[in-house]
C-alpha positions in Angstrom: 50.4 -38.2 36.6 51.0 -35.3 34.3 49.0 -37.3 31.9 46.2 -37.9 33.9 46.2 -34.6 34.9 45.8 -33.7 31.0 42.7 -36.2 30.9 41.0 -34.5 34.1 41.1 -31.0 32.5 40.0 -32.5 29.2 37.0 -34.2 30.5 36.2 -30.8 32.3 36.7 -28.4 29.6 34.5 -30.7 27.0 31.0 -29.8 28.3 31.9 -26.1 28.8 32.9 -26.0 25.1 30.2 -27.9 23.6 27.9 -25.9 25.8 29.3 -22.7 24.5 29.1 -23.9 20.8 25.3 -24.8 21.3 24.4 -21.7 23.3 23.6 -19.1 20.7 24.6 -15.4 21.2 21.9 -13.0 20.9 22.4 -10.3 18.3 23.0 -6.8 19.5 21.0 -4.4 17.7 23.2 -1.5 16.2 19.8 0.6 15.7 18.7 2.4 18.6 14.8 2.3 18.7 13.0 5.4 18.1 11.3 7.1 21.2 7.4 6.9 20.8 7.2 10.6 21.1 9.3 10.6 17.8 7.3 8.0 16.2 4.1 10.0 16.6 5.9 13.4 15.4 6.7 11.4 12.2 3.6 10.1 11.7 1.8 13.4 12.5 1.9 14.3 8.7 -0.7 11.6 8.1 -2.9 12.9 10.6 -2.8 16.7 9.8 -3.2 16.5 6.1 -6.8 17.2 4.9 -8.9 14.8 3.3 -10.9 17.2 1.3 -8.8 17.3 -1.5 -9.2 15.4 -4.8 -6.4 14.0 -6.5 -6.8 14.3 -10.2 -4.7 12.7 -13.0 -3.8 11.1 -16.0 -2.3 7.6 -15.2 -0.4 4.9 -17.5 -1.4 1.6 -15.7 0.4 -1.5 -16.8 -0.2 -4.8 -14.8 1.8 -7.7 -14.7 0.4 -11.4 -14.3 2.1 -14.8 -14.7 0.8 -15.2 -18.1 -0.3 -12.1 -19.6 0.2 -7.9 -19.3 -2.6 -5.4 -19.2 -1.9 -1.7 -19.6 -4.1 1.0 -19.8 -4.3 5.0 -19.9 -6.8 6.3 -17.7 -8.2 9.6 -16.4 -8.2 9.0 -12.2 -10.1 11.2 -9.5 -9.4 10.0 -6.2 -10.4 11.3 -2.8 -9.7 9.9 0.8 -10.4 8.0 2.3 -12.7 6.0 0.0 -13.7 7.6 -3.2 -12.7 6.9 -6.8 -13.3 7.4 -10.4 -11.5 6.2 -13.4 -12.6 6.7 -17.0 -10.5 5.1 -19.9 -8.7 7.2 -22.3 -8.9 5.7 -25.6 -6.4 6.2 -28.8 -9.6 7.0 -30.8 -13.1 7.7 -30.0 -15.2 7.7 -27.1 -14.1 6.2 -23.6 -15.4 2.5 -23.4 -14.9 2.0 -19.5 -16.3 4.1 -16.5 -16.2 3.4 -12.9 -16.6 4.9 -9.8 -16.4 3.9 -6.1 -17.7 5.6 -2.9 -17.8 3.9 0.2 -19.2 0.6 0.5 -20.4 0.9 -3.5 -19.1 0.8 -6.8 -20.5 1.3 -10.2 -19.0 0.1 -13.9 -20.3 1.3 -17.1 -19.5 -0.5 -20.2 -21.0 1.5 -23.4 -19.7 -0.4 -26.0 -21.4 -3.6 -24.1 -24.4 -1.3 -22.9 -23.8 -3.2 -19.3 -24.0 -1.4 -16.1 -22.9 -3.2 -12.8 -23.3 -2.1 -9.5 -21.9 -4.0 -6.3 -20.2 -4.0 -3.0 -16.9 -2.1 -3.0 -15.2 -5.6 -2.2 -11.7 -6.4 -3.2 -13.1 -9.2 -5.3 -15.6 -7.2 -7.2 -13.5 -4.1 -7.9 -10.4 -6.3 -9.3 -12.8 -7.9 -11.9 -12.8 -4.2 -13.8 -9.8 -2.1 -11.9 -6.9 -4.8 -11.9 -5.6 -3.7 -8.4 -6.3 -6.7 -6.2 -5.8 -5.2 -2.8 -8.7 -3.9 -0.5 -10.7 -0.6 -1.9 -9.7 1.5 0.8 -5.8 0.6 1.1 -6.0 1.0 -3.1 -7.0 4.8 -2.3 -4.4 5.3 0.3 -1.8 4.2 -2.2 -2.9 6.2 -4.9 -2.5 9.1 -2.7 0.8 8.3 -1.3 -0.2 7.7 2.3 0.3 4.2 4.3 -2.5 1.6 3.5 -3.5 1.0 6.9 -3.8 3.9 9.4 -1.1 4.0 12.0 -3.6 3.9 15.0 -2.2 4.2 18.3 -4.1 1.3 19.4 -1.5 -0.6 17.4 2.0 -1.3 18.8 4.2 1.1 17.0 7.8 0.5 16.9 10.7 2.0 14.6 14.5 3.0 13.8 16.6 4.9 11.5 18.4 3.4 8.3 19.9 4.5 5.8 18.3 7.9 5.4 15.0 6.6 6.2 12.6 6.0 9.0 11.2 2.6 9.5 7.8 2.4 11.2 6.3 -0.9 11.9 2.9 -1.5 13.2 1.6 -4.7 15.2 -1.6 -6.3 16.5 -0.4 -7.8 19.6 2.6 -10.0 18.3 0.8 -10.1 14.4 2.8 -7.8 12.0 0.4 -5.7 10.1 2.6 -3.2 8.2 5.9 -1.6 8.0 6.4 1.6 6.2 9.5 3.5 5.3 9.8 7.5 5.3 12.7 9.8 3.8 14.3 11.1 6.9 14.5 14.8 4.9 11.2 15.5 4.2 8.9 12.5 5.6 7.7 11.5 2.2 6.6 7.7 1.9 9.2 5.4 0.1 8.3 2.1 0.8 5.4 0.2 2.4 5.0 -3.5 3.2 1.8 -5.1 4.3 1.2 -8.3 6.1 -1.6 -10.8 6.1 -2.8 -12.9 8.8 -0.4 -15.5 8.8 2.6 -13.0 9.0 3.8 -13.2 5.4 4.1 -10.3 3.2 0.8 -9.8 1.2 2.0 -7.0 -1.2 4.9 -4.2 -1.3 4.6 -0.6 -2.6 6.8 1.9 -3.3 6.3 5.9 -4.4 9.1 8.1 -6.3 9.0 11.3 -8.3 7.2 13.5 -5.7 5.4 16.6 -6.3 4.2 19.3 -4.0 0.5 20.2 -4.3 -1.3 22.3 -1.9 -0.2 21.5 1.6 1.3 18.1 1.0 3.5 15.9 -1.2 2.2 13.5 -3.8 4.4 10.5 -5.5 3.9 10.6 -9.3 4.9 7.2 -9.5 3.8 3.8 -7.8 5.0 -0.1 -7.7 2.7 -2.3 -6.1 4.2 -5.9 -6.1 1.2 -8.3 -4.8 2.7 -11.5 -3.4 0.6 -14.9 -2.7 -0.7 -17.4 -5.0 -0.1 -15.4 -7.8 2.3 -12.6 -8.1 1.3 -9.4 -9.6 3.3 -6.2 -10.4 1.7 -3.2 -10.8 3.0 0.3 -12.4 1.2 3.3 -12.3 2.8 6.6 -13.3 0.6 9.8 -13.0 1.1 13.2 -15.8 -0.9 16.1 -15.5 -1.2 15.9 -11.6 -3.5 18.1 -9.7 -5.6 18.8 -6.9 -9.0 20.6 -6.0 -11.5 21.0 -3.3 -15.1 21.5 -2.8 -15.7 18.9 -5.9 -19.7 17.7 -6.6 -19.6 14.3 -4.9 -21.6 13.0 -7.8 -18.4 13.0 -9.5 -18.0 9.6 -7.5 -21.3 8.2 -8.3 -22.1 7.3 -11.8 -26.0 7.6 -13.0 -27.6 4.3 -14.7 -28.1 5.8 -18.3 -31.5 5.7 -19.6 -32.6 2.3 -21.1 -29.9 0.4 -19.4 -30.8 -2.3 -16.7 -28.0 -2.3 -14.4 -26.7 -5.9 -13.0 -26.1 -6.3 -9.4 -23.1 -7.9 -8.2 -22.9 -9.9 -4.7 
């Protein structure tokens, strides 16, 4: 009888044991979410910073492709939301590369080849001459140390604190768009991760060596890691960094030199 009771008890407990083994216990987050008001307060630095400043710097750019490396020293002017000027700084002689981009259009002048290009400021067109293969407006934002995607209230914004940083995620519905990490001590943007339509990481960017100019801080170093069919790593280091306001808009609009017939890019 005792043996029979043990068998019955074992049969009774068996499904409970199996059920417990198969039942996944939900993880309990140890990071309490940031209240919506706190998230808006943290992001306010990007909405209150003026966009009228032009960032001016000498930049050393290195780009690592899977099978080659590109390095260049350039003079750079950048103004949010969508203005950029780049001039190559040669070791000797005159510059052999000029590029401007403003709004929807960009221009490139190659004096040594006697060629002038005009086209739409698309990622494909610009990356032929300026090797950062991400959308132009996002490039301008990254060069000035701000999130490449504006953190709109139309997005689903969530956040929490971790390791001295605030992390804020932006999503459209269930689709992730961007995650940013900011220093809790000063709200400097430390890292960015941008996602594609498939939900996978398109690229990441990290910022460092900050300097205070005017009413805001700017990074003097920037690293971009593009992840997709090809892995591309971009390193940018600024020197002689400064800002100005009230600059002539023509700085971002190269004129066609006399005697040169421009080539129009689709």
